[in-house]
N, C-alpha and C positions, 0 to 999 in steps of 0.2 A: 504493500500500500504506500502511495506517494506521501512524503512528508513535506513536499513543496507547498509554499503558502498560496500559490496560484495554479490554475490548470496549465497543463503543458501547452495548450493552444495559445495561452497568453505569452509564454516564452517564445514560441515559434513566431508569433507576430512581432515581438520585439526584435528578434534576430533578423527577420526579413526587413523590418524597417531600418535597422542599422545598416544592412547591406545596401538598401536603396539610398540612404542618406550618404553613405560612403561614396557611392557612384556619383551622386549629385555633386559632391564636393571634389570630385576628380581624383579620389584615392583609388589605387589598384588593390588596396587591402588595408585593413586595420588590425592591430594587435592589441589585445586587451589583457592586462595582467590582473592578478587578484586585487580585490578592492570593491568599491561600491558599484562600478560599472559592470563587473563580472557578476556580482550578486544580482543586479537588476536584470541583466540579459539572460542569465542561465541558472540563477539560484545557487551559484557556487560561492561559498563563503570562505574566508580565510585571509591570511596575510601573505605578502610576498616573502619568499625565502631565497636562499642562495641557489636552490634548484628551480629551474624555469618551469612555471606553469603559465600558460597563455592560450587564449582563444583567438584564432585567426579567422577573420571574416573577409572574404574576397568576393566582390560582386560577380555573380554568374557562376560561382563555384560553391560546393558544399562547405560549410564551416568545419573547422578542424580544431580539436582541443589537444594541445601539447601538454603532457603531464608526466611527472616522475612516476615510475611504476608503483612506488610505495604509496602514492596518493590515488591510485586507480580506482579502488573500491569506493572512496568518498565521492569521486567525480561521477561514477556510474549511478549514484543515488540522486543526482541532480537532473535538471532538464537536459543536460548533455546526454545522459544515458537514456532517459525516457523518450527523447526525440530521435534516438539512434544516430546521433552525429558521429563523425569519424573521430576516434580517439587515437592519437599517436603517443604511445608511452615510451619512456626511455629509462635506462638504468645508469648508475654512476659509471663513468668511463666512456659513455657515448656522448656525442655532441648534439644537444637538443636544438641548436640553431640550424642544423641541417634539416631538422623536421619542419621548422618554420619556413625555411626556403622551399622545401618540397610542397608545402601547403599553398604557397603563393606563386610558385614558378617565376615567370619573368615579370618583374615589376620595376617601376621607376619612381613612384611616389607612394609612400606608406605612412599611415598614421599610427601613433602609439598612444595608449591611454596614459593619463597623467600620473597614475599610480605605479606604472612600470618603472623600476629604478634604473639608473645609469649602469648598474651592475649587469643588466641584461640588454638595455637599449644599445649600448656601444657595440657589443659583439654581434647583435642582430644587424645593426647597420653595416658593420664590416662584412658580415656573411652575405647580405643581400646586395651590397653595393648600390643601395638605393637611397634616395632622399627621405629622411625620416622627419615627420612633423607631428605635433600634438594632434590627436584625434578629438580633442575636447569639443570643438564646435559640432562635430557629428554626434558624439555621445551625449552631450548635454541636451541636444534638441529632443532626443527620445525621452530623457528623464525629466525634463522640465514640465511637460504636460502630463498630468496624472490622469489615469483612467478611473472608472467608477470603483474598481476593486481597490486601487491604491488609496483613493479618497476615503473609502470605508475604513481602511487600516489607519489612516491618519486621524479620522474621527475617533477610532478606538483608542489610539495613543493619547489624543487630546483629553478625552474623558478620564482616562486613567491618571494623567498627571494633574488634572483638576482635582481629583479625589485626594491626591496627596497635599496639594496646597490648602485644601479645606482643613487639613489636620495640622498644618504647621503651628497654629497657636497652642497646640498641646505641648510642643517641645521647646518653643521659643520663650525664654525667660532669663532675667538677670541672674548671674551667678553660674550659668552654664557656658562652656566654651563653644565656639563655632564648630569645632570638630565633633563634639558630643551631639549637637543638634543635627549636623550633617549625617552622622551615623544613624540616627532615628529616621531621618528622611530617606536615606538609601534603603533601609529595610522596607519602608512603606512603599517606595517606588516598585520594588519587586512584588510586594503583597498586592499592589493595585493592578497587577497584570502585565508588568514589563518583564522581559526575560533578562535584560541587562540594565545596569545603571551606567549611563554614559557620562554623566557629570552631576556634581552637586556644588553649587556656589552658595556659601553663606557669608556674606560680607557685612560685618557689623561696624557701626560707627565709621571711623576713618577708613577701614578696609573696604567699605562699600563705595568709596570714591575711586577704586581701581576696578574698571569694568570686568576684567578677567581674573580678579582675585578668586581663589578657590576656597580653601578653609585654612584656619590657623588655630593655634591654642589661645587666641585672645578670649578673655572672659567677657561675655556680653554684659553690658551695664544698663541700668535703668535710664531711660531716655534715648537709647540708641535707635537710630534708623537702621534697618537691616534689609539688605537685598538678598532674596532667595531665588536663584535661577537653577532650574532642575530639568532633567530629561533622561529618557531611556528608550530602549527599543522594545516594542511588543514582539510576540513570537514570530510575526511575519517579517521582522527586520525593519519595519518602518518606525520612525522616531517621534518622540514628543519633545517639546522644548517650550517652557513657559516661565515667566518671571513675575513675581509680585514683590511689593515693598511693604515692610512691616515696621511698626514702632513698638518698642518694649517700654511700657508705661506711657505716660502722656508726652506726646511730641511737642517740640517748640512750634509756636504758631507760624513762624516764617517757613519752617520745613513743611508743615502741613499745607500751607498755601502754595508753595512751590511744587509740591507733589500733585496737588489738585490741577495745577497748570499742565504738568506732565501728562496726567490722565486725559486732559482735553486734547493735548497734542497727539497722543496715541490714537484717540478717536478720530481726529482730523485725517490722519493717514489711512485709517481703516475706511473712512468715508470716501477717500479718494480712489480706492481700488475699484477698477472696472476694466473690462476689455477695451483696449484702445488707449488707455492711459499708459504713460511710461513709468518705468521704475523710478526715475529721477523726480517725476511729479509727485509720486506717493511719498518719497523721502522729503520733498520740499514742503509738503502739507504740515508735517509735524514740526519741521525746522522753523517754519514761519510763526507758528503759535508760540514756540519758545523764544524766538527772537523778539517778537512783539512784547513779550513779558520781561525782556532784558536777560533772558537765560540762554541765548543762542550760543555763547562761548562755552557754556557748561555741557553742551551736547557734542561729544568728541568722536563719535563713530557713525557708521551707516545706520539706516533705519531697520534694515532686515536682510535676511538671507533665505534662500530656498531650503526646503527640507524634504526628506524622503527616506531612502535607504542610507543616506548620509545626514548627519545633523546640519552640516553646512554644505550647500550645493547651489547651483544656479536656480533661479535668478537672484541677483544681489540688488537690494533696494538701496541705492546709493546715489549721491550727487554725481551728475555726469553720465549716468547709465541711461541711454535713450532706448533701451529694449522696450518694445511694446508688449504690454501684458495681454495674455490670452486666457480664455476659459480653461480651467484645469491646472493652472499654475498654483503652487502652494508655497508660501513663504511666511517668515515672521514679520511682525510689526513691533519693534522694540526700541523706541526712543528712550534715552536716559539722560540724567543730569548728574554731574559729579563735581564735588567741591573738595579739592585736595586738603587732606588733614582733618576734614570734618565728617562728611557723609556723602552718600550717593543714593540714587533711586533709578529704577528701571521698571517699565511695565511692558510685558511681552505676551502676544497671542500669535498663534498660527492661523492664517486665513487661506482660503481657497477661492480663486477667482471664479465667479459664476457668470451666467449670461448677462446679468444686469448689475453686478456689484461683486460682493464677496460673501462667503460663509465664514463666520468666526468659529474656530474649533475649540477655543478656550473661553469659558463663560464665568469662571469663578470671579468673585468680587475684584474690581480693578482699583478701587480707592485705597488709600493708605489704611492699613489695618492695624489698629492699636490694640495690643494685648495687655490687658489690665489685670492686676492681682486683687484677689479678695472676694469672699462671700458667694461662691457659687460655681457651677460648671460653666462651660462655654455657652454663650448665647449670642444671637445675632441682633444687632441694634436697628435693623431696617424695618422692624415691624413684622418680620416673617415668623416670629415665634422662636422658642428656645431650641437650641441644638441639644443641650443637656437639660438640666432642671435648675434654673437659677434660684438662689435662696434669698435674693434681694430684688427690688424693683430695678429695671434696666437703667434708670436715671440716677440711681444712688451711688455715691462715692466716686464720682468721676472728676471732681475738682475742675481744673481749667478746661479739660477736654470737652465738657458739656457746652462750652461757648464756641467750639470750632464749627466751621461751615459744614453744612450737611453733605456737600459734594466732595468734601476734603477727607473725610474720616469714616472708617468702619470700625466700630468698637466691639471688642470681645472682653469678657470677664473670665478670669481663671481662678478657680477655687484653690485654697491652700493645700488641698489634697493632691494637687499636681506638683507641689514643690519638690 
């Protein structure tokens, strides 16, 4: 029984499209090494090693998989075996680059996947005597447009990571380290339906001002703003990626107001997504909101990246990218603001371009979520009722936080039993 996430007909269509795109691009063939492209095309997972594994696609010829004999059984369990593609296996002492040459025959222009290392690219080029180029334009075209089955998997991943974010207030409190909180989150990512944890970022206080801070042994303090950016792969290999910003205790009014502006900026970019818009236009929508509020210099990275079998892939939602969006593209919308030595904030959702706009795959609360101590289990301040069973009225014991703007803050209360 097949363990592939999709029907073999899906992989056959992907391989045929890759061959057509290679021909359209003027390639005599393309060589794909282990990585996201090979996973997408044939369901073959794994990393590049010193022994060559590569799929060779040549327009008008059957595809061939070159693989070490010791990896043969694993490859036969993928779409390569189920589709009956040619498998050219080799053992130590034989030259695998001869097998690549035999699969391509006479060629002058060949594309290689960006994951194929120089360790193999250089000897392949020497053996073929051909011009080697990146096959990225061909391979990204197939992966950028998600089909219905892929979108279903991205929805599954989005719902799973939303479930984790809903639980973050259980673990986030003063006196714990970022690493301790991250360990709880990692366990929850797997429990929520992911097969792997791809990353966990818990950036508290000044660490949140580093967009790619991971975790540290810093002890979280009362009043900290905390960035939590998390993601993993569900069993099909498709990824989640979502960021929310939290406050431990009552946040400063200035931070709350700035993060409310960030939430509006993120919504502006989401609203700008539609077929025919460009990636740079979507980026500019968030950037303009922040610039108008005097926060433009605090936004130091692109607005988003594509997602699928890789956490980061095409399209990139960035200034200067005039790529026209098309239905089926999936990417993040994640503007952030960062203040060195103080704090940072980021809000991130995955969206899929639809016929008339986009579908948001992450729906958990976007506003700054303040985690407060005392007198009850977790409850939701939006009027939606208790998540646990609060032992005090929702407005009790909030101090200054009760005066914050409604669109700026989401309030949670943590009982002492969670200490």
